[in-house]
NUNUSE-231294 format. One record per residue (C-alpha): residue number from 1; residue in one letter; x, z, y. Coordinates in nm, 4 decimals, decimal comma. Example, Ala and Ser with C-alpha at 12.3 -4.5 7.8 and 13.67 -1.06 7.14 Angstrom:
node nr=1 rest=a px=1,2300 pz=0,7800 py=-0,4500
node nr=2 rest=s px=1,3670 pz=0,7140 py=-0,1060
# end
This chain:
node nr=1 rest=x px=-0,0096 pz=0,0094 py=-0,0029
node nr=2 rest=x px=0,1170 pz=-0,0566 py=0,3722
node nr=3 rest=x px=0,1489 pz=0,2393 py=0,5738
node nr=4 rest=x px=0,3223 pz=0,0993 py=0,8787
node nr=5 rest=x px=0,4934 pz=-0,2147 py=1,0191
node nr=6 rest=x px=0,7102 pz=-0,2071 py=1,3277
node nr=7 rest=x px=0,8751 pz=-0,4917 py=1,5150
node nr=8 rest=x px=1,0210 pz=-0,5888 py=1,8261
node nr=9 rest=x px=1,1771 pz=-0,9149 py=1,9787
node nr=10 rest=x px=1,0012 pz=-1,1740 py=1,7861
node nr=11 rest=x px=0,7934 pz=-1,4614 py=1,9280
node nr=12 rest=x px=0,5692 pz=-1,3257 py=2,1871
node nr=13 rest=x px=0,6565 pz=-0,9678 py=2,1392
node nr=14 rest=x px=0,9450 pz=-0,8261 py=2,3172
node nr=15 rest=x px=0,8844 pz=-0,4456 py=2,3200
node nr=16 rest=x px=0,8585 pz=-0,2453 py=2,0013
node nr=17 rest=x px=0,5218 pz=-0,2699 py=1,8424
node nr=18 rest=x px=0,3600 pz=-0,0778 py=1,5417
node nr=19 rest=x px=0,0839 pz=-0,1891 py=1,3240
node nr=20 rest=x px=-0,0185 pz=0,1246 py=1,1427
node nr=21 rest=x px=-0,2741 pz=0,1799 py=0,8521
node nr=22 rest=x px=-0,2425 pz=0,5551 py=0,8581
node nr=23 rest=x px=-0,6163 pz=0,6935 py=0,8933
node nr=24 rest=x px=-0,6851 pz=0,9162 py=1,1995
node nr=25 rest=x px=-0,9283 pz=1,2089 py=1,2117
node nr=26 rest=x px=-1,2071 pz=0,9822 py=1,2796
node nr=27 rest=x px=-1,4851 pz=1,1003 py=1,0365
node nr=28 rest=x px=-1,6854 pz=0,7502 py=1,0401
node nr=29 rest=x px=-1,7262 pz=0,5261 py=0,7643
node nr=30 rest=x px=-1,5425 pz=0,7392 py=0,5098
node nr=31 rest=x px=-1,5438 pz=0,4506 py=0,2439
node nr=32 rest=x px=-1,3048 pz=0,2657 py=0,4586
node nr=33 rest=x px=-1,0133 pz=0,5109 py=0,3769
node nr=34 rest=x px=-0,8236 pz=0,5601 py=0,0531
node nr=35 rest=x px=-0,6974 pz=0,8986 py=-0,0208
node nr=36 rest=x px=-0,3336 pz=0,9298 py=-0,0865
node nr=37 rest=x px=-0,1243 pz=1,2295 py=-0,2324
node nr=38 rest=x px=-0,0010 pz=1,4355 py=0,0355
node nr=39 rest=x px=0,3347 pz=1,4372 py=-0,1500
node nr=40 rest=x px=0,3446 pz=1,0511 py=-0,0486
node nr=41 rest=x px=0,1848 pz=1,1034 py=0,2977
node nr=42 rest=x px=0,2164 pz=1,4581 py=0,4101
node nr=43 rest=x px=0,0679 pz=1,4424 py=0,7609
node nr=44 rest=x px=-0,2508 pz=1,2223 py=0,6967
node nr=45 rest=x px=-0,3078 pz=1,2145 py=0,3334
node nr=46 rest=x px=-0,5068 pz=0,8772 py=0,3888
node nr=47 rest=x px=-0,4598 pz=0,5191 py=0,4394
node nr=48 rest=x px=-0,7104 pz=0,2582 py=0,5738
node nr=49 rest=x px=-0,8360 pz=-0,0147 py=0,3409
node nr=50 rest=x px=-0,8705 pz=-0,2746 py=0,6097
node nr=51 rest=x px=-0,7741 pz=-0,3459 py=0,9791
node nr=52 rest=x px=-0,8422 pz=-0,6294 py=1,2083
node nr=53 rest=x px=-0,6368 pz=-0,7760 py=1,4997
node nr=54 rest=x px=-0,8797 pz=-0,9188 py=1,7648
node nr=55 rest=x px=-0,7932 pz=-1,1242 py=2,0711
node nr=56 rest=x px=-0,8323 pz=-1,4394 py=2,2325
node nr=57 rest=x px=-0,6621 pz=-1,7714 py=2,1837
node nr=58 rest=x px=-0,3092 pz=-1,7309 py=2,2527
node nr=59 rest=x px=-0,3070 pz=-1,3671 py=2,2986
node nr=60 rest=x px=-0,0505 pz=-1,3341 py=2,0035
node nr=61 rest=x px=-0,2472 pz=-1,1931 py=1,7207
node nr=62 rest=x px=-0,1219 pz=-1,4426 py=1,4960
node nr=63 rest=x px=0,2230 pz=-1,3610 py=1,5571
node nr=64 rest=x px=0,1784 pz=-1,0072 py=1,4245
node nr=65 rest=x px=0,1206 pz=-1,1746 py=1,0920
node nr=66 rest=x px=0,3951 pz=-1,4092 py=1,1404
node nr=67 rest=x px=0,6518 pz=-1,1213 py=1,2118
node nr=68 rest=x px=0,5751 pz=-0,9760 py=0,8629
node nr=69 rest=x px=0,5638 pz=-1,3077 py=0,6943
node nr=70 rest=x px=0,9236 pz=-1,3612 py=0,8458
node nr=71 rest=x px=1,0497 pz=-1,0289 py=0,7159
node nr=72 rest=x px=0,9092 pz=-1,1099 py=0,3515
node nr=73 rest=x px=1,0964 pz=-1,4626 py=0,3850
node nr=74 rest=x px=1,4236 pz=-1,3138 py=0,4726
node nr=75 rest=x px=1,3995 pz=-1,0309 py=0,1931
node nr=76 rest=x px=1,2998 pz=-1,2983 py=-0,0904
node nr=77 rest=x px=1,5151 pz=-1,5831 py=0,0374
node nr=78 rest=x px=1,8471 pz=-1,4736 py=0,2177
node nr=79 rest=x px=2,0539 pz=-1,4693 py=-0,0780
node nr=80 rest=x px=2,0062 pz=-1,8364 py=-0,1404
node nr=81 rest=x px=1,9053 pz=-1,9645 py=0,1899
node nr=82 rest=x px=2,1390 pz=-1,8425 py=0,4452
node nr=83 rest=x px=1,9511 pz=-2,0554 py=0,7282
node nr=84 rest=x px=1,6729 pz=-1,8209 py=0,7074
node nr=85 rest=x px=1,8399 pz=-1,5317 py=0,9085
node nr=86 rest=x px=1,9444 pz=-1,7988 py=1,1640
node nr=87 rest=x px=1,5520 pz=-1,9077 py=1,1883
node nr=88 rest=x px=1,4816 pz=-1,5816 py=1,3617
node nr=89 rest=x px=1,2675 pz=-1,6551 py=1,6829
node nr=90 rest=x px=1,3249 pz=-1,3706 py=1,9536
node nr=91 rest=x px=1,1091 pz=-1,3594 py=2,2552
node nr=92 rest=x px=1,1384 pz=-1,6796 py=2,4650
node nr=93 rest=x px=1,0408 pz=-1,5731 py=2,8122
node nr=94 rest=x px=1,3422 pz=-1,3621 py=2,8938
node nr=95 rest=x px=1,6899 pz=-1,4761 py=2,9360
node nr=96 rest=x px=1,9022 pz=-1,2166 py=2,7539
node nr=97 rest=x px=1,6536 pz=-1,1841 py=2,4478
node nr=98 rest=x px=1,8443 pz=-1,4245 py=2,2368
node nr=99 rest=x px=2,1080 pz=-1,1694 py=2,2265
node nr=100 rest=x px=1,8907 pz=-0,8845 py=2,1892
node nr=101 rest=x px=1,8028 pz=-0,6933 py=1,8760
node nr=102 rest=x px=1,4957 pz=-0,8206 py=1,6712
node nr=103 rest=x px=1,3897 pz=-0,5431 py=1,4487
node nr=104 rest=x px=1,1983 pz=-0,5386 py=1,1451
node nr=105 rest=x px=1,0821 pz=-0,2144 py=0,9463
node nr=106 rest=x px=0,7908 pz=-0,1249 py=0,6866
node nr=107 rest=x px=0,6807 pz=0,1894 py=0,5327
node nr=108 rest=x px=0,4958 pz=0,1332 py=0,2229
node nr=109 rest=x px=0,3921 pz=0,2795 py=-0,1098
node nr=110 rest=x px=0,4913 pz=0,0955 py=-0,4267
node nr=111 rest=x px=0,5188 pz=0,2478 py=-0,7614
node nr=112 rest=x px=0,3761 pz=0,5629 py=-0,6351
node nr=113 rest=x px=0,6641 pz=0,6148 py=-0,4326
node nr=114 rest=x px=0,7007 pz=0,6104 py=-0,0678
node nr=115 rest=x px=0,9505 pz=0,3668 py=0,0836
node nr=116 rest=x px=1,0777 pz=0,2797 py=0,4429
node nr=117 rest=x px=1,2876 pz=-0,0552 py=0,4517
node nr=118 rest=x px=1,4098 pz=-0,2635 py=0,7445
node nr=119 rest=x px=1,6804 pz=-0,4675 py=0,9106
node nr=120 rest=x px=1,7962 pz=-0,5821 py=1,2561
node nr=121 rest=x px=1,8996 pz=-0,9205 py=1,3599
node nr=122 rest=x px=2,1229 pz=-0,9908 py=1,6417
node nr=123 rest=x px=2,2487 pz=-1,3389 py=1,7505
node nr=124 rest=x px=2,1394 pz=-1,4922 py=1,4261
node nr=125 rest=x px=2,3160 pz=-1,2188 py=1,2185
node nr=126 rest=x px=2,1938 pz=-0,9153 py=1,0241
node nr=127 rest=x px=2,3915 pz=-0,6336 py=1,1932
node nr=128 rest=x px=2,1827 pz=-0,3477 py=1,0277
node nr=129 rest=x px=1,9698 pz=-0,2497 py=0,7234
node nr=130 rest=x px=1,8364 pz=0,0595 py=0,5506
node nr=131 rest=x px=1,6310 pz=0,1703 py=0,2666
node nr=132 rest=x px=1,4777 pz=0,5327 py=0,2410
node nr=133 rest=x px=1,2631 pz=0,6947 py=-0,0238
node nr=134 rest=x px=1,0495 pz=1,0044 py=0,0460
node nr=135 rest=x px=1,1287 pz=1,3020 py=-0,1631
node nr=136 rest=x px=0,9774 pz=1,5823 py=0,0432
node nr=137 rest=x px=1,1483 pz=1,4115 py=0,3381
node nr=138 rest=x px=1,2853 pz=1,0682 py=0,3953
node nr=139 rest=x px=1,6328 pz=1,0403 py=0,2382
node nr=140 rest=x px=1,8619 pz=0,7319 py=0,2548
node nr=141 rest=x px=1,9320 pz=0,4865 py=-0,0427
node nr=142 rest=x px=2,1598 pz=0,2810 py=0,1585
node nr=143 rest=x px=2,2361 pz=0,2079 py=0,5115
node nr=144 rest=x px=2,4553 pz=-0,0795 py=0,6359
node nr=145 rest=x px=2,5507 pz=-0,1808 py=0,9725
node nr=146 rest=x px=2,8047 pz=-0,4243 py=1,1115
node nr=147 rest=x px=3,1124 pz=-0,2491 py=0,9654
node nr=148 rest=x px=3,0097 pz=-0,0151 py=0,6756
node nr=149 rest=x px=2,7890 pz=0,0077 py=0,3994
node nr=150 rest=x px=2,6843 pz=0,3106 py=0,2435
node nr=151 rest=x px=2,5007 pz=0,3224 py=-0,1011
node nr=152 rest=x px=2,3917 pz=0,6298 py=-0,3053
node nr=153 rest=x px=2,5898 pz=0,6790 py=-0,5980
node nr=154 rest=x px=2,8706 pz=0,4452 py=-0,5071
node nr=155 rest=x px=3,2096 pz=0,5644 py=-0,3264
node nr=156 rest=x px=3,3179 pz=0,4025 py=-0,0016
node nr=157 rest=x px=3,5602 pz=0,1741 py=-0,1626
node nr=158 rest=x px=3,3045 pz=0,0470 py=-0,4277
node nr=159 rest=x px=3,0279 pz=0,0019 py=-0,1403
node nr=160 rest=x px=3,2715 pz=-0,1996 py=0,0706
node nr=161 rest=x px=3,3378 pz=-0,4601 py=-0,2109
node nr=162 rest=x px=2,9770 pz=-0,4973 py=-0,2284
node nr=163 rest=x px=2,9210 pz=-0,5907 py=0,1518
node nr=164 rest=x px=2,7017 pz=-0,9064 py=0,1814
node nr=165 rest=x px=2,7699 pz=-1,1710 py=0,4540
node nr=166 rest=x px=2,5967 pz=-1,1569 py=0,7987
node nr=167 rest=x px=2,3462 pz=-1,3886 py=0,6761
node nr=168 rest=x px=2,2377 pz=-1,2015 py=0,3402
node nr=169 rest=x px=2,0662 pz=-0,8759 py=0,3105
node nr=170 rest=x px=2,1857 pz=-0,6222 py=0,0750
node nr=171 rest=x px=1,8838 pz=-0,5611 py=-0,0955
node nr=172 rest=x px=1,8498 pz=-0,9300 py=-0,1807
node nr=173 rest=x px=2,2137 pz=-0,9658 py=-0,3185
node nr=174 rest=x px=2,1753 pz=-0,5967 py=-0,4955
node nr=175 rest=x px=1,8734 pz=-0,6943 py=-0,6686
node nr=176 rest=x px=2,0853 pz=-0,8461 py=-0,9552
node nr=177 rest=x px=2,3335 pz=-0,5615 py=-0,9557
node nr=178 rest=x px=2,3268 pz=-0,2475 py=-1,1933
node nr=179 rest=x px=2,3265 pz=0,0357 py=-0,9286
node nr=180 rest=x px=2,1906 pz=0,3749 py=-0,9309
node nr=181 rest=x px=1,9173 pz=0,2621 py=-0,6893
node nr=182 rest=x px=1,8326 pz=-0,0423 py=-0,8966
node nr=183 rest=x px=1,4760 pz=0,0906 py=-0,9626
node nr=184 rest=x px=1,4072 pz=0,1448 py=-0,5957
node nr=185 rest=x px=1,5467 pz=-0,1863 py=-0,5155
node nr=186 rest=x px=1,3053 pz=-0,3695 py=-0,7571
node nr=187 rest=x px=1,0228 pz=-0,1653 py=-0,6333
node nr=188 rest=x px=1,0960 pz=-0,3109 py=-0,2855
node nr=189 rest=x px=1,1392 pz=-0,6578 py=-0,3940
node nr=190 rest=x px=0,8319 pz=-0,6258 py=-0,5844
node nr=191 rest=x px=0,6318 pz=-0,5182 py=-0,2755
node nr=192 rest=x px=0,7342 pz=-0,8057 py=-0,0848
node nr=193 rest=x px=0,6731 pz=-1,0243 py=-0,3623
node nr=194 rest=x px=0,3083 pz=-0,9244 py=-0,4000
node nr=195 rest=x px=0,2299 pz=-0,9345 py=-0,0371
node nr=196 rest=x px=-0,0116 pz=-1,2232 py=0,0439
node nr=197 rest=x px=0,0012 pz=-1,3742 py=0,4045
node nr=198 rest=x px=-0,2424 pz=-1,6564 py=0,4145
node nr=199 rest=x px=-0,2320 pz=-1,8753 py=0,7411
node nr=200 rest=x px=-0,3608 pz=-2,2354 py=0,6528
node nr=201 rest=x px=-0,5478 pz=-2,3240 py=0,3088
node nr=202 rest=x px=-0,2475 pz=-2,4320 py=0,0663
node nr=203 rest=x px=-0,3060 pz=-2,5590 py=-0,2769
node nr=204 rest=x px=-0,0589 pz=-2,3295 py=-0,4139
node nr=205 rest=x px=-0,2959 pz=-2,0386 py=-0,3559
node nr=206 rest=x px=-0,5461 pz=-2,1864 py=-0,5991
node nr=207 rest=x px=-0,3172 pz=-2,0989 py=-0,8789
node nr=208 rest=x px=-0,4206 pz=-1,7568 py=-0,8486
node nr=209 rest=x px=-0,7467 pz=-1,8530 py=-1,0146
node nr=210 rest=x px=-0,5404 pz=-1,9074 py=-1,3410
node nr=211 rest=x px=-0,4731 pz=-1,5532 py=-1,3614
node nr=212 rest=x px=-0,8147 pz=-1,4528 py=-1,4851
node nr=213 rest=x px=-1,1220 pz=-1,6440 py=-1,5708
node nr=214 rest=x px=-1,3673 pz=-1,4194 py=-1,3954
node nr=215 rest=x px=-1,1786 pz=-1,4914 py=-1,0608
node nr=216 rest=x px=-1,3851 pz=-1,8319 py=-1,0406
node nr=217 rest=x px=-1,7126 pz=-1,6862 py=-1,1420
node nr=218 rest=x px=-1,6970 pz=-1,3959 py=-0,8783
node nr=219 rest=x px=-1,5808 pz=-1,6563 py=-0,6151
node nr=220 rest=x px=-1,9077 pz=-1,8801 py=-0,6970
node nr=221 rest=x px=-2,0990 pz=-1,5877 py=-0,6301
node nr=222 rest=x px=-1,9686 pz=-1,5225 py=-0,2993
node nr=223 rest=x px=-1,9907 pz=-1,8952 py=-0,2248
node nr=224 rest=x px=-2,3769 pz=-1,8884 py=-0,2842
node nr=225 rest=x px=-2,4036 pz=-1,6244 py=-0,0146
node nr=226 rest=x px=-2,2312 pz=-1,8769 py=0,2098
node nr=227 rest=x px=-2,4822 pz=-2,1360 py=0,1260
node nr=228 rest=x px=-2,2374 pz=-2,4421 py=0,1133
node nr=229 rest=x px=-2,3979 pz=-2,6228 py=-0,1683
node nr=230 rest=x px=-2,1214 pz=-2,5523 py=-0,4363
node nr=231 rest=x px=-2,2881 pz=-2,5102 py=-0,7743
node nr=232 rest=x px=-1,9706 pz=-2,4914 py=-0,9919
node nr=233 rest=x px=-1,5903 pz=-2,5011 py=-0,9465
node nr=234 rest=x px=-1,3079 pz=-2,6006 py=-1,1855
node nr=235 rest=x px=-0,9517 pz=-2,5585 py=-1,1197
node nr=236 rest=x px=-0,7314 pz=-2,8680 py=-1,1771
node nr=237 rest=x px=-0,3755 pz=-2,8120 py=-1,2513
node nr=238 rest=x px=-0,1932 pz=-3,1095 py=-1,4082
node nr=239 rest=x px=0,1942 pz=-3,1039 py=-1,3698
node nr=240 rest=x px=0,2684 pz=-3,0508 py=-1,0291
node nr=241 rest=x px=-0,0935 pz=-3,1599 py=-0,9070
node nr=242 rest=x px=-0,3080 pz=-2,8806 py=-0,7993
node nr=243 rest=x px=-0,6718 pz=-2,8967 py=-0,6769
node nr=244 rest=x px=-1,0298 pz=-2,7378 py=-0,7035
node nr=245 rest=x px=-1,3220 pz=-2,9753 py=-0,8249
node nr=246 rest=x px=-1,6423 pz=-2,8458 py=-0,7087
node nr=247 rest=x px=-2,0027 pz=-2,9421 py=-0,8077
node nr=248 rest=x px=-2,2947 pz=-3,0288 py=-0,5678
node nr=249 rest=x px=-2,6403 pz=-3,1319 py=-0,6653
node nr=250 rest=x px=-2,7701 pz=-3,4853 py=-0,5354
node nr=251 rest=x px=-3,1419 pz=-3,5266 py=-0,4561
node nr=252 rest=x px=-3,3912 pz=-3,7811 py=-0,4080
node nr=253 rest=x px=-3,6049 pz=-3,8063 py=-0,1082
node nr=254 rest=x px=-3,8681 pz=-3,5836 py=-0,2929
node nr=255 rest=x px=-3,6144 pz=-3,3085 py=-0,3544
node nr=256 rest=x px=-3,5793 pz=-3,3835 py=-0,7147
node nr=257 rest=x px=-3,2236 pz=-3,3554 py=-0,8640
node nr=258 rest=x px=-3,0644 pz=-3,6647 py=-0,9671
node nr=259 rest=x px=-2,7096 pz=-3,5919 py=-1,0399
node nr=260 rest=x px=-2,4150 pz=-3,3486 py=-0,9872
node nr=261 rest=x px=-2,1397 pz=-3,5129 py=-0,7409
node nr=262 rest=x px=-1,7873 pz=-3,3809 py=-0,7913
node nr=263 rest=x px=-1,5560 pz=-3,3307 py=-0,4780
node nr=264 rest=x px=-1,2003 pz=-3,2341 py=-0,4923
node nr=265 rest=x px=-1,1250 pz=-2,9763 py=-0,1870
node nr=266 rest=x px=-0,7697 pz=-3,1290 py=-0,0980
node nr=267 rest=x px=-0,7950 pz=-3,4988 py=-0,2401
node nr=268 rest=x px=-1,1314 pz=-3,5487 py=-0,0857
node nr=269 rest=x px=-1,0626 pz=-3,3544 py=0,2300
node nr=270 rest=x px=-1,3501 pz=-3,4174 py=0,5061
node nr=271 rest=x px=-1,6238 pz=-3,4103 py=0,2762
node nr=272 rest=x px=-1,6209 pz=-3,0496 py=0,2928
node nr=273 rest=x px=-1,5799 pz=-2,8220 py=0,6019
node nr=274 rest=x px=-1,2492 pz=-2,6975 py=0,6816
node nr=275 rest=x px=-1,3991 pz=-2,3533 py=0,6864
node nr=276 rest=x px=-1,5186 pz=-2,4050 py=0,3316
node nr=277 rest=x px=-1,1753 pz=-2,5258 py=0,2114
node nr=278 rest=x px=-1,0269 pz=-2,2179 py=0,3792
node nr=279 rest=x px=-1,2632 pz=-1,9828 py=0,2299
node nr=280 rest=x px=-1,2137 pz=-2,1284 py=-0,1474
node nr=281 rest=x px=-0,8476 pz=-2,0868 py=-0,0995
node nr=282 rest=x px=-0,8673 pz=-1,7287 py=0,0280
node nr=283 rest=x px=-1,1022 pz=-1,6293 py=-0,2231
node nr=284 rest=x px=-0,8234 pz=-1,7178 py=-0,4800
node nr=285 rest=x px=-0,6027 pz=-1,4625 py=-0,2765
node nr=286 rest=x px=-0,8827 pz=-1,2063 py=-0,2361
node nr=287 rest=x px=-0,9708 pz=-1,1788 py=-0,5964
node nr=288 rest=x px=-0,5925 pz=-1,1463 py=-0,6884
node nr=289 rest=x px=-0,5442 pz=-0,8831 py=-0,4250
node nr=290 rest=x px=-0,8609 pz=-0,6713 py=-0,5280
node nr=291 rest=x px=-0,7409 pz=-0,7065 py=-0,9111
node nr=292 rest=x px=-0,3746 pz=-0,6130 py=-0,8580
node nr=293 rest=x px=-0,4052 pz=-0,3455 py=-0,5631
node nr=294 rest=x px=-0,1922 pz=-0,5887 py=-0,3358
node nr=295 rest=x px=-0,1959 pz=-0,6308 py=0,0541
node nr=296 rest=x px=-0,3487 pz=-0,9457 py=0,1733
node nr=297 rest=x px=-0,3456 pz=-1,0783 py=0,5375
node nr=298 rest=x px=-0,5550 pz=-1,3478 py=0,6559
node nr=299 rest=x px=-0,5233 pz=-1,5405 py=0,9965
node nr=300 rest=x px=-0,8293 pz=-1,6418 py=1,1911
node nr=301 rest=x px=-1,0704 pz=-1,4689 py=0,9661
node nr=302 rest=x px=-1,3650 pz=-1,5654 py=1,1764
node nr=303 rest=x px=-1,3282 pz=-1,9129 py=1,0840
node nr=304 rest=x px=-1,4628 pz=-1,8369 py=0,7185
node nr=305 rest=x px=-1,8109 pz=-1,9364 py=0,7482
node nr=306 rest=x px=-1,9877 pz=-1,6722 py=0,9330
node nr=307 rest=x px=-2,0017 pz=-1,3064 py=1,0263
node nr=308 rest=x px=-2,2383 pz=-1,1939 py=0,7322
node nr=309 rest=x px=-1,9871 pz=-1,3412 py=0,4879
node nr=310 rest=x px=-1,6959 pz=-1,2004 py=0,6739
node nr=311 rest=x px=-1,8696 pz=-0,8683 py=0,6475
node nr=312 rest=x px=-1,9424 pz=-0,8903 py=0,2713
node nr=313 rest=x px=-1,5686 pz=-0,9982 py=0,1973
node nr=314 rest=x px=-1,4490 pz=-0,6782 py=0,3912
node nr=315 rest=x px=-1,7089 pz=-0,4597 py=0,1931
node nr=316 rest=x px=-1,5166 pz=-0,5845 py=-0,1169
node nr=317 rest=x px=-1,2005 pz=-0,3975 py=-0,0207
node nr=318 rest=x px=-1,4018 pz=-0,0869 py=0,1021
node nr=319 rest=x px=-1,6056 pz=-0,0547 py=-0,2169
node nr=320 rest=x px=-1,4557 pz=0,1876 py=-0,4613
node nr=321 rest=x px=-1,6125 pz=-0,0210 py=-0,7593
node nr=322 rest=x px=-1,4694 pz=-0,3646 py=-0,6216
node nr=323 rest=x px=-1,1569 pz=-0,2169 py=-0,5037
node nr=324 rest=x px=-1,0566 pz=0,0481 py=-0,7683
node nr=325 rest=x px=-0,6642 pz=-0,0316 py=-0,7263
node nr=326 rest=x px=-0,6434 pz=0,0386 py=-0,3262
node nr=327 rest=x px=-0,5899 pz=-0,3129 py=-0,2160
node nr=328 rest=x px=-0,5754 pz=-0,3894 py=0,1592
node nr=329 rest=x px=-0,6977 pz=-0,6466 py=0,3774
node nr=330 rest=x px=-0,5573 pz=-0,7023 py=0,7388
node nr=331 rest=x px=-0,7261 pz=-0,9845 py=0,9527
node nr=332 rest=x px=-0,6737 pz=-1,1621 py=1,2803
node nr=333 rest=x px=-0,9962 pz=-1,2870 py=1,4476
node nr=334 rest=x px=-1,1595 pz=-1,3564 py=1,7910
node nr=335 rest=x px=-1,3735 pz=-1,1067 py=1,9395
node nr=336 rest=x px=-1,7127 pz=-1,1176 py=1,7525
node nr=337 rest=x px=-2,0036 pz=-0,8584 py=1,6698
node nr=338 rest=x px=-1,8113 pz=-0,7971 py=1,3564
node nr=339 rest=x px=-1,5847 pz=-0,5735 py=1,5583
node nr=340 rest=x px=-1,8792 pz=-0,3134 py=1,5875
node nr=341 rest=x px=-2,0413 pz=-0,3463 py=1,2638
node nr=342 rest=x px=-1,7825 pz=-0,2464 py=0,9975
node nr=343 rest=x px=-1,4738 pz=-0,1170 py=1,1580
node nr=344 rest=x px=-1,3780 pz=0,2332 py=1,2632
node nr=345 rest=x px=-1,1834 pz=0,2913 py=1,5959
node nr=346 rest=x px=-0,8527 pz=0,3184 py=1,4251
node nr=347 rest=x px=-0,8953 pz=0,0024 py=1,2035
node nr=348 rest=x px=-0,9354 pz=-0,1957 py=1,5465
node nr=349 rest=x px=-0,6285 pz=-0,3461 py=1,7039
node nr=350 rest=x px=-0,6544 pz=-0,5700 py=2,0085
node nr=351 rest=x px=-0,3747 pz=-0,7980 py=2,1645
node nr=352 rest=x px=-0,3284 pz=-0,9035 py=2,5325
node nr=353 rest=x px=-0,0372 pz=-1,0776 py=2,7109
node nr=354 rest=x px=0,0874 pz=-0,9479 py=3,0629
node nr=355 rest=x px=0,2308 pz=-1,0795 py=3,3696
node nr=356 rest=x px=0,5660 pz=-1,1400 py=3,2107
node nr=357 rest=x px=0,4075 pz=-1,3337 py=2,9119
node nr=358 rest=x px=0,4704 pz=-1,0427 py=2,6576
node nr=359 rest=x px=0,2112 pz=-0,9548 py=2,3999
node nr=360 rest=x px=0,1253 pz=-0,5834 py=2,3576
node nr=361 rest=x px=-0,0598 pz=-0,4645 py=2,0401
node nr=362 rest=x px=-0,3017 pz=-0,1832 py=2,0948
node nr=363 rest=x px=-0,4845 pz=0,0424 py=1,8601
node nr=364 rest=x px=-0,8317 pz=0,1269 py=1,9793
node nr=365 rest=x px=-0,8104 pz=0,4984 py=1,8730
node nr=366 rest=x px=-0,5331 pz=0,5607 py=2,1019
node nr=367 rest=x px=-0,7119 pz=0,4380 py=2,4152
node nr=368 rest=x px=-0,8310 pz=0,7773 py=2,5958
node nr=369 rest=x px=-1,2076 pz=0,8113 py=2,5948
node nr=370 rest=x px=-1,2998 pz=0,5670 py=2,3319
node nr=371 rest=x px=-1,6249 pz=0,7046 py=2,1561
node nr=372 rest=x px=-1,7621 pz=0,6183 py=1,8126
node nr=373 rest=x px=-2,0702 pz=0,4685 py=1,8934
node nr=374 rest=x px=-2,0029 pz=0,2479 py=2,1972
node nr=375 rest=x px=-1,9653 pz=-0,1279 py=2,1810
node nr=376 rest=x px=-1,6178 pz=-0,1922 py=2,1393
node nr=377 rest=x px=-1,6965 pz=-0,5839 py=2,1568
node nr=378 rest=x px=-1,8527 pz=-0,5450 py=2,5028
node nr=379 rest=x px=-1,6048 pz=-0,3503 py=2,6578
node nr=380 rest=x px=-1,2988 pz=-0,5552 py=2,5077
node nr=381 rest=x px=-1,4766 pz=-0,8674 py=2,6570
node nr=382 rest=x px=-1,5089 pz=-0,6920 py=2,9888
node nr=383 rest=x px=-1,1406 pz=-0,5674 py=2,9759
node nr=384 rest=x px=-1,2513 pz=-0,2031 py=3,0279
node nr=385 rest=x px=-0,9711 pz=-0,0824 py=2,7749
node nr=386 rest=x px=-0,7195 pz=-0,2977 py=2,9122
node nr=387 rest=x px=-0,7649 pz=-0,1721 py=3,2389
node nr=388 rest=x px=-0,7117 pz=0,1556 py=3,1070
node nr=389 rest=x px=-0,3779 pz=0,0602 py=2,9962
node nr=390 rest=x px=-0,3138 pz=-0,1330 py=3,3149
node nr=391 rest=x px=-0,2379 pz=-0,4760 py=3,1603
node nr=392 rest=x px=-0,4896 pz=-0,6599 py=3,3644
# end
């Protein structure tokens, strides 16, 4: 489970920003909260099952997801693709930002263990990296800076021999080594591997439907609620070719069913709406996340057909029966009535840009004077909360 993601100097964000899924003392909508052992989360003992980042077009909400996606790609690819570190994209609208630190830090629970892992990129090189595990308190498993590497269970000389290049993360390089902390390193790699982030519909997402037969059946039930005319689906995976074939009933003028028309969502692109194609691909990820207890991030969630369907999907993560393994869903969306219907204050984030073109990510529960039952959407549209932060 994701506890907290902190980053700075990436894309439209210059200053440090934090996306936290630690539940506050808000007593509303208790089903939206997953209880966690106080040994793992001493202060709160609970994490949110879902959260949403709301904002207008070009306000920077997508860049929150892109920051975590970039961190994932560096973790999984730096050993074999040194260019990935050089692809860091610091804030563009301040002259010195290219030489400033870009910071990526994530706290999460994997294999019933609390971890904090992160790294710093400066001038297209990795200059710091760390991994902590909580055992009553956070204790270091390894620390790396420009000149030294300290690894639990290794002498200074042995650790020095393992120091990776400035373009490779130690955790990536060490994943194949037999170290005292190998199991913890594998936990981190596994968490990032299971982390799912959806920006646009991809054929590869459909492969999640191969994991279990009931994924397609469950998805069809949701598609019926969307009333998009799909009566059946069949995954097509032939060598490197991947597509989903949907069935649609063709009627005569009198409304009598004549035949079934087959449409492949990618091959016959244009016969189905973009929202339907995105929904089908995201349903594959949603089914896998719920079944495996993974973290799923979906960009432009409001494009999934309608508010009713969006609300239903979020309820799948809220329900204990549909989400027994504590999967989490984080979405970005434009402002909509959805914000008042299904979220607590601590589940709502919003983005805005200031006069220096910097994006700020703010949690609604941290805004003074926000009451449980007021219209969040209305006040965000009126910029009431933004004025309280003196950002508009």
